[in-house]
N, C-alpha and C positions, 0 to 999 in steps of 0.2 A: 132517074130512077132505074129504069129498064137499061140503059148503058151501065150504072153502077154493077148490077147482077150480071151481064155480060162481061163486064170486066174480073170479077170474083169467080165467073165461072172458068176463067184462064187459071190453070192451077200455078204454072210456071211463074205468072206474073204475080199471083198471091204471094205464093212462098218467097219471091223477091223482096214483095212490100214488107212483108213480116220481118223479116231479116233486117230491112233497112230500119225498120221502126226499132227492133231491139237493139242493134248495134249504136243507134243514137241515144238510146234509154242509157246503155252501158256506158257508154262514152260520158253522158252527164253525171254519172254516178261516180265512174272514176276521177274526173276533174274537179269534183266536188271537195270541200272540206271534211277530211275524215280523221279520226283517232285511231282507228286500227284498219287492218286489211281483212277485205272479204274472204270466206272460205274457199273460193276456187283459188284465188291468189295465193292464200296461204299453201295450199295443197300443190300450186305449181312450185313456188320456191322450195317448198319442202322436199319435193321428188328432186328437183335441179340439184339441190345442195346436198342431198343423199348420193345422188348419181355421181356427181362431181368428187364427194370423198370416195366412194369406193373405188373411182378410177386414178383420182390423183394420188393417195398413199401408196399403192402400189407402182404407179409409174414413178414417183419419188424415190421409193427403197429402191426399184431396181437401175434408176440413174446414179443413184447414191453407191451402189454396188459397183457398176461399173466405174464409178470416178476412184473409188476406193482401190478397184483393182489397177487403174492407173497409177496412182499414187503408189501402190506399192512397187510397181514396175520403176517407177521413177526413184525410189529408194534402194530398190536392189540395184540400179545402176549407179547411183552414188555411192552404195558399198564397196560395190567393185572398184569405184574410182579411188575411192579412201584405200582399198586394199594395196592397188597399186602402187598410192603415194606413199604408205607405210612401208611396203616392200623396198621402192626406191629411196626411202630414208633411211632403212637399216642398212641397204648396200653401201649407202653413200656415206653412212657413220663408220661401216667396216673400213671401207676404204680411206677416210678420213683418220682413222687411228693409226691405220699401217703406215698412212704418208707421215705422220706426225711422228711416230715412232722412229721411222727411218730419217727423218729431219734431225731429230734430236740425236741420234747415233751419229750422223756426219757431223753435226756441231759438235760432239764430244771429239770426233777423231780429228776436227778441224783445228779444234783448241788445243788438243795435245801436240798435233803437229807444230804449229804456232809456237808454243812454249819450247819444244824440245828444239827447233830451229833457232830460238833465240840463243840457246846455249851450245849447241854442237851445229856445225855446216853439215847438216845431212840433209837428204831428200827422199821424202815419203812417196811412195806409189800405192794408190788405194787399189785393193783387190777383193774380189768376191769368191767365196768357197764354194767350189763348185763339188765337191763330195768330200767325206770324212771317213776314216778307217779307226775302229776304235779296239781292235783285237791288240791284246797285250803284247804281243811279238811285233806287231807293226800298228803303232800308233801314229797315222798320217792323214794328213788332208790336202785337197789338190785346189790350188788358186786358178785363177783365170788369166794371169800373167804368164809368159814365158820368153823364149830367148828372142822374140821379135820386139819386146817391151823392154829389152835391156836386162831381165833377170839372170843371175849366176849361181852356180852352185856356191853354197855357203853363205849366202846372203840372210843378214836376220829377218825375220818374220814377226811382228808385235800385233798388240791388240792395244787400244786406248789405255789398258790397265798393266801392261808389262809384256816380256819377252815370252813368246809362242815356242819358238821353235827355229830351225835353219831349212834353207833349201837344200835339198839332197839330190832331185833330179830336175832338168829342166826339157822341155820339149819347146816346140815352135809356138805353140799357143798355151800353154799351160805348165806349171811346174808342182813338184810333189813338196810338202813341207813335212818335215820328221819333227814331231813334237819333244820338248823337253821332256815329257812322261818317258821317253825312251832311252835317255841317258843313263848309261852304265858303264862305269869304269872298267869292269871285267869283260865287256862286249867289245870286241875290236870294232863292229859294224856300227856302233855307236857315236853319236857325235861327240866331237873334242870336248873337253871339260871346260868352264867359263873361269876367266880370271876375274875374281870380285872382289869389292870392297864395299864399304858403308858410306852411305850417303852423309856429308858431314865429318866424315874421318878417313878422306880420299887416302892420306899421307900417312896414316896411323894402323889402319886395318887393311889386310890382305887374306885373300884365300883361294881356294879353289872349287868350284860346284861341280861335281863329278858324277851324281848319280841321283836317280829319282826313285825313292822307296814307293811302291806301289801297293803296300799294306797301308802305311800312313797317309799316303799322299802328299808327302813332303820332301823337299830338296834336301841332300846333304852336302855341306860346306864344310871343305877339310883340308890340312895344312896351316890352320891358323895357329901364329906363333901363340905361346903360351903368355906372353904378355900384352896380347893384341888387345886394346879396350873394347872389342865388339860386346855388344850387350843385348837382352830382348828388346823387340820393338824396335832396333836399326832396321833402315830399310836399306837392302843389299842391291849395288846395281854393277853392271859390268864395267872393269876398269880400264878395258880397251887395250891391256898387254897382251901380246900375241898376235894382234892386228885380225884376229877372226871375227871376234864380236866387237862392234863398236862400242866407244865408251859411253857411260851415262845410261845404258838400257836398263830399266828396272826388271829386277828378277824376283824381290819376294821380300818378306817382313823376317827378321829372326823370332822363331818362338821360344827357343832355349837354346843354351850352351852347355856343351858338355866336354869331359876332359876325352881326348881325343889319343891316338898311338904316342908314344916316345913323349916329347915335351911341346906337344900340338894339343889345339882345341878343335872340336867338332861344334859346328851350328845347325841347328835343325831350321830350317827356312819354309816358310808358306809362301807356295808361288804367288806371284800378285795376278797372274793370268788364272784363271781357274778351269782353264780346258774344257770351257762350254761348249754348245752348239752355235759355232760362231757361223756368222752370215758374212761380216767384212772383215779384212786383215788389213794390212800395212806392211809392205815391203821396204825394207831401210837400205836406201843406196848412199854411200860413202863418198866422199868425193872422188877418189879413186876409180869408183865402181860407175859414175854415172857417165851417160852416152855423150 
């Protein structure tokens, strides 16, 4: 008994003993079968949940915010890539359309030259238009074929639709073409008139295309015999008489036939070539002119 009192008199040992007893009691209480938590456990759990909720939601918002920023950056980069692709597509589409238009034009020229070659033994040299002058007193254009290519003055120049003009001047690398719109029988500097006939009436129709009416945009064909069967819608072509203009070049279509001077008729011809902004033309080489 005396030893027990001495033991209790030691405060440190007493506190340790009490703590040990409480620990055993709490462990026994916790491990026992219970339907509900004790208030200290509830307090600890609620406090922990509240603290977690306080810190977790802002952390989630911040993480989501930075994730959204990353998504916006990716979206902006994707948008830039799409813009580049769209620009490339637009450029390639324009290039495709230009190439397709050129191919179509070349096909027309090829078909034209093939059909003409089957009729007449001509050679057609492809030429690009370098420049065009549309002044009333100087309707000319320049092509990229010259003396080195065998081009000579007075060679006929055509489009796939019809006669355009004749070569008036030739340099080594280029040639000047005088258009039919400059044709004027009263002008000594004008190209010579065209001996012409009507397609399907070669042995019956004959006349001279002598001038171009600047006001009406029509060619005037004169010296047609009064008994000539020429009529509206007839296709007028070069007859080849005189040797300057090769035979069979399309000049235009008859719009009307009028009474001319004396016992002759005059035909108003709508040019086959519309004297547009040409890009490509053909120089006609006859057998005598070929290299």
